[in-house]
C-alpha positions as CSV (number, residue, x, y, z in Angstrom):
1,X,-20.1,1.0,14.3
2,X,-21.3,3.8,16.4
3,X,-19.5,6.5,18.3
4,X,-17.8,5.5,21.6
5,X,-19.5,6.4,24.9
6,X,-16.4,5.8,26.9
7,X,-14.7,8.7,28.7
8,X,-11.0,9.0,27.8
9,X,-10.0,9.8,31.4
10,X,-7.9,7.0,32.9
11,X,-8.0,5.1,29.6
12,X,-4.8,3.4,28.8
13,X,-3.3,3.0,25.3
14,X,-0.3,0.8,24.3
15,X,1.8,2.1,21.4
16,X,3.3,-0.9,19.7
17,X,5.4,0.8,17.0
18,X,7.4,4.1,16.9
19,X,5.6,6.9,15.2
20,X,5.7,10.7,14.9
21,X,5.8,12.2,18.4
22,X,2.5,14.1,17.7
23,X,0.7,10.9,18.0
24,X,1.5,10.2,21.6
25,X,1.3,13.8,22.6
26,X,-2.1,14.2,20.8
27,X,-3.6,11.1,22.6
28,X,-2.2,12.3,26.0
29,X,-3.8,15.7,25.3
30,X,-7.1,13.9,24.9
31,X,-6.7,12.3,28.3
32,X,-5.2,9.0,27.6
33,X,-2.3,7.4,29.4
34,X,0.1,6.1,26.8
35,X,2.7,3.3,27.3
36,X,5.2,2.2,24.7
37,X,6.5,-1.3,23.9
38,X,8.2,-1.5,20.5
39,X,10.3,-4.7,20.9
40,X,8.5,-7.3,23.1
41,X,7.2,-10.4,21.3
42,X,3.5,-10.8,20.6
43,X,3.3,-13.5,23.5
44,X,4.7,-11.0,25.9
45,X,2.3,-8.4,24.8
46,X,-0.6,-10.8,25.1
47,X,0.2,-11.3,28.8
48,X,-0.3,-7.6,29.6
49,X,-2.8,-6.5,27.0
50,X,-5.7,-6.9,29.6
51,X,-4.6,-3.6,31.1
52,X,-5.2,-1.5,28.0
53,X,-8.3,0.1,26.5
54,X,-6.6,0.8,23.1
55,X,-3.6,-0.1,21.0
56,X,-1.8,1.7,18.2
57,X,0.1,-0.5,15.6
58,X,1.6,-0.3,12.2
59,X,2.5,-3.8,10.9
60,X,4.5,-5.3,13.7
61,X,2.4,-8.5,14.1
62,X,-1.1,-9.7,13.3
63,X,-4.0,-9.2,15.7
64,X,-5.8,-12.4,15.7
65,X,-8.6,-14.3,17.7
66,X,-6.1,-15.3,20.3
67,X,-4.9,-11.8,20.9
68,X,-8.5,-10.5,21.0
69,X,-9.5,-13.1,23.6
70,X,-6.7,-11.9,25.9
71,X,-7.5,-8.3,25.3
72,X,-10.9,-8.3,27.1
73,X,-10.8,-4.6,28.0
74,X,-9.9,-3.4,24.4
75,X,-12.1,-0.7,23.0
76,X,-10.2,0.3,19.8
77,X,-7.3,-0.6,17.6
78,X,-5.7,2.3,15.5
79,X,-3.5,1.3,12.6
80,X,-1.0,3.9,11.5
81,X,-1.5,3.1,7.8
82,X,-4.0,2.5,5.2
83,X,-5.2,-1.1,5.5
84,X,-6.4,-3.4,8.2
85,X,-5.4,-6.7,6.7
86,X,-3.2,-7.6,9.7
87,X,-6.2,-7.5,11.9
88,X,-9.1,-10.1,12.1
89,X,-11.8,-7.5,11.3
90,X,-14.8,-9.8,11.6
91,X,-13.8,-11.0,15.1
92,X,-13.0,-7.4,16.2
93,X,-16.5,-6.3,15.2
94,X,-18.0,-9.3,17.1
95,X,-16.2,-8.1,20.1
96,X,-17.3,-4.6,19.7
97,X,-13.8,-3.2,19.2
98,X,-13.6,-0.1,16.9
99,X,-11.0,-0.2,14.1
100,X,-9.3,2.9,12.9
101,X,-7.0,3.3,9.9
102,X,-5.4,6.3,8.3
103,X,-5.4,6.1,4.5
104,X,-5.9,9.9,4.3
105,X,-2.4,10.3,5.9
106,X,-0.3,8.8,3.1
107,X,-2.5,8.9,0.0
108,X,-0.8,12.0,-1.5
109,X,2.6,10.3,-1.0
110,X,1.4,7.2,-2.7
111,X,-0.1,9.3,-5.6
112,X,3.3,11.1,-6.1
113,X,5.3,7.9,-5.9
114,X,3.3,6.1,-8.4
115,X,3.6,9.0,-10.9
116,X,7.3,9.2,-10.2
117,X,7.8,5.5,-11.0
118,X,5.9,5.9,-14.3
119,X,7.9,8.9,-15.4
120,X,11.2,7.3,-14.3
121,X,10.5,4.0,-16.1
122,X,9.1,5.6,-19.2
123,X,12.2,7.8,-19.5
124,X,14.7,5.1,-18.5
125,X,16.1,7.4,-15.9
126,X,17.6,4.8,-13.6
127,X,19.2,3.0,-16.5
128,X,20.5,6.2,-18.1
129,X,21.9,7.4,-14.7
130,X,23.7,4.2,-14.1
131,X,25.3,4.2,-17.6
132,X,26.4,7.9,-17.3
133,X,28.1,7.1,-14.1
134,X,30.0,4.3,-15.9
135,X,31.1,6.6,-18.6
136,X,28.6,5.5,-21.1
137,X,26.8,8.2,-23.3
138,X,23.9,6.2,-24.9
139,X,21.3,8.5,-26.3
140,X,19.3,6.4,-28.8
141,X,19.3,3.4,-26.4
142,X,17.6,5.7,-23.8
143,X,14.9,7.1,-26.0
144,X,11.9,7.5,-23.7
145,X,8.1,7.2,-24.0
146,X,5.7,9.9,-23.2
147,X,2.8,9.7,-20.8
148,X,0.6,12.0,-22.8
149,X,-1.9,10.2,-25.1
150,X,-2.0,7.1,-23.0
151,X,-5.0,5.5,-21.3
152,X,-4.3,5.0,-17.6
153,X,-6.2,2.3,-15.7
154,X,-6.5,2.3,-11.9
155,X,-7.6,-0.8,-10.1
156,X,-8.9,0.0,-6.7
157,X,-10.4,3.5,-6.5
158,X,-10.3,4.3,-2.9
159,X,-8.1,6.9,-1.1
160,X,-4.9,5.8,-2.9
161,X,-6.4,5.4,-6.4
162,X,-8.2,8.7,-6.2
163,X,-5.0,10.5,-5.1
164,X,-3.1,9.1,-8.0
165,X,-5.8,10.1,-10.5
166,X,-5.7,13.6,-9.1
167,X,-2.0,13.7,-9.9
168,X,-2.7,12.9,-13.6
169,X,-4.8,16.0,-14.2
170,X,-1.9,17.9,-15.7
171,X,-1.3,15.3,-18.3
172,X,-3.2,14.7,-21.6
173,X,-4.3,11.2,-20.6
174,X,-7.6,9.2,-20.3
175,X,-8.0,7.9,-16.9
176,X,-10.3,4.8,-16.3
177,X,-10.9,3.0,-13.0
178,X,-12.2,-0.3,-12.0
179,X,-13.4,-1.3,-8.5
180,X,-15.8,-3.9,-7.1
181,X,-17.8,-1.1,-5.4
182,X,-20.1,0.8,-7.8
183,X,-20.4,4.5,-8.4
184,X,-16.9,5.5,-7.3
185,X,-15.9,7.4,-10.5
186,X,-15.5,11.1,-10.4
187,X,-14.2,14.1,-12.4
188,X,-10.7,12.5,-12.4
189,X,-11.5,8.9,-13.5
190,X,-14.4,7.2,-15.3
191,X,-15.5,3.9,-13.8
192,X,-15.9,1.1,-16.3
193,X,-16.3,-2.7,-16.3
194,X,-13.3,-4.9,-16.1
195,X,-13.9,-6.0,-19.7
196,X,-13.8,-2.4,-21.0
197,X,-10.8,-1.7,-18.7
198,X,-8.8,-4.5,-20.3
199,X,-9.8,-3.5,-23.8
200,X,-8.6,0.1,-23.4
201,X,-5.7,0.7,-21.0
202,X,-2.0,1.1,-21.7
203,X,-1.0,1.5,-18.1
204,X,-2.3,-0.4,-15.1
205,X,-1.8,1.0,-11.6
206,X,-2.8,-1.2,-8.6
207,X,-4.2,0.4,-5.4
208,X,-6.0,-2.5,-3.8
209,X,-5.9,-3.8,-0.2
210,X,-5.0,-7.4,0.5
211,X,-8.2,-9.4,0.5
212,X,-9.1,-13.0,-0.8
213,X,-10.2,-11.3,-4.0
214,X,-6.9,-9.5,-4.6
215,X,-4.4,-12.1,-3.6
216,X,-2.8,-13.5,-6.9
217,X,-5.2,-11.3,-8.8
218,X,-2.7,-10.5,-11.5
219,X,-1.8,-13.8,-13.0
220,X,-1.4,-15.1,-16.5
221,X,-5.1,-15.5,-17.1
222,X,-5.7,-12.0,-16.0
223,X,-2.7,-10.5,-17.9
224,X,-3.6,-12.3,-21.2
225,X,-7.1,-10.8,-21.2
226,X,-5.7,-7.3,-22.0
227,X,-6.0,-6.3,-25.6
228,X,-3.0,-4.1,-25.7
229,X,0.5,-4.7,-24.2
230,X,0.6,-2.6,-21.1
231,X,2.8,-1.3,-18.2
232,X,2.0,-2.2,-14.7
233,X,2.7,-0.4,-11.4
234,X,2.0,-1.7,-7.9
235,X,2.0,0.4,-4.8
236,X,-0.8,-1.6,-3.2
237,X,0.1,-5.1,-1.8
238,X,2.8,-7.4,-3.0
239,X,0.6,-10.5,-3.1
240,X,-1.6,-9.1,-5.7
241,X,0.8,-10.0,-8.4
242,X,2.1,-13.6,-9.1
243,X,5.7,-12.8,-9.8
244,X,6.5,-15.6,-12.0
245,X,3.5,-14.8,-14.3
246,X,4.6,-11.2,-14.4
247,X,8.0,-12.3,-15.6
248,X,6.4,-14.6,-18.2
249,X,4.5,-11.6,-19.5
250,X,7.6,-9.3,-19.5
251,X,9.4,-11.9,-21.4
252,X,6.7,-12.2,-24.0
253,X,6.1,-8.4,-24.3
254,X,2.6,-8.6,-23.1
255,X,3.8,-6.4,-20.2
256,X,6.1,-3.7,-21.3
257,X,7.5,-2.8,-18.0
258,X,6.8,-2.8,-14.3
259,X,7.2,-0.5,-11.3
260,X,6.9,-2.4,-8.1
261,X,7.0,-0.8,-4.6
262,X,5.7,-4.0,-3.1
263,X,6.6,-7.6,-3.6
264,X,4.9,-11.0,-2.8
265,X,8.2,-12.0,-1.0
266,X,7.8,-9.3,1.7
267,X,6.3,-11.3,4.5
268,X,9.2,-13.9,4.2
269,X,12.6,-12.8,5.4
270,X,13.3,-10.6,2.4
271,X,17.0,-10.1,3.1
272,X,17.5,-14.0,3.0
273,X,16.5,-13.9,-0.6
274,X,19.9,-12.6,-1.4
275,X,21.8,-15.4,0.3
276,X,23.7,-17.7,-2.1
277,X,21.4,-19.8,-4.4
278,X,18.3,-18.5,-2.5
279,X,17.0,-16.0,-5.0
280,X,13.8,-17.1,-6.7
281,X,14.3,-17.3,-10.5
282,X,11.5,-14.8,-11.1
283,X,13.0,-12.3,-8.6
284,X,16.4,-12.8,-10.2
285,X,14.9,-11.7,-13.5
286,X,13.2,-8.6,-11.9
287,X,16.4,-7.3,-10.3
288,X,18.3,-7.6,-13.6
289,X,15.7,-6.2,-16.0
290,X,16.0,-2.7,-17.3
291,X,12.3,-2.3,-17.8
292,X,11.6,-3.0,-14.0
293,X,11.8,-0.4,-11.3
294,X,11.8,-1.5,-7.7
295,X,11.5,0.3,-4.4
296,X,11.2,-1.1,-0.8
297,X,7.5,-0.5,0.1
298,X,8.1,3.3,0.6
299,X,5.3,4.8,-1.7
300,X,3.6,6.2,1.4
301,X,6.7,6.7,3.3
302,X,7.6,10.4,3.3
303,X,8.5,12.9,6.0
304,X,5.1,14.6,5.5
305,X,3.1,11.4,5.5
306,X,4.6,10.3,8.8
307,X,3.3,13.4,10.4
308,X,0.0,13.3,8.6
309,X,-0.6,9.6,9.5
310,X,-0.1,10.3,13.2
311,X,-2.3,13.3,13.2
312,X,-5.1,11.4,11.4
313,X,-5.0,8.7,14.0
314,X,-5.4,11.4,16.8
315,X,-8.2,13.1,14.9
316,X,-10.1,10.0,14.3
317,X,-9.7,8.7,17.9
318,X,-11.0,12.2,19.1
319,X,-13.9,11.9,16.6
320,X,-15.0,8.5,17.8
321,X,-14.8,9.2,21.5
322,X,-16.3,12.6,21.9
């Protein structure tokens, strides 16, 4: 889509989630009037969205056809995050609404988090820390694995995948990437076919958005195609991995360990999973496995990324309007 021709003067923006203060201040400095509504239901927002030229959202609710039809003056949606999967992109384009995301804002955080999960899991740091606190001094049982000499495979070589590959430059590793888009490889990763990827890698790191192609992508059929047993890390989207198939592979040894910042259960009421007799068997296995490391979707959630995400949105809005 082209550059906006609208003047920002008197344009109104609705901020639907709390963000770093520089986002609101930056938009106001561009001439926008900014209102905040962090708690109203989607239905309440729909009743007043007609008044606004732009909205800024993280993941509070989905922006669907019904919402767009009520937002007849909307000119842009800015998502403070990497993906746009909570927005009906096709319909937004049909309506001439510009979509803005900010993967540049948290890509470094995701790269660091992925590397941290690998090193922590390889060296059994969580397990060892827990045991020492219990008075256990188990050295042989906590003998680690080195990253050097491994072949690391990255699925999804966009902002996040490239940031992670850059973090690997200090290690003696081979880095391969696979992506449905051609010609993305660079000095940090060689792009290969999926077949070659599955024949060579020891470590798989997922950095894909949520699309029809990536939902349930990592299932038993996919896992069993790998020549070598491998480690898997997911800082992308939870629905990319079928949890029960992951557990099956962990049990068999085809997958040696897993670091998961995202889970397929996230969009349901996650906390309710812990109510009596409500934990899915596959998830119960994960939370009790020594070779599984879990974090609550915080790979891109650093103090620095909060500021960078906000500033990226301001910069991109400015770029598209002026």
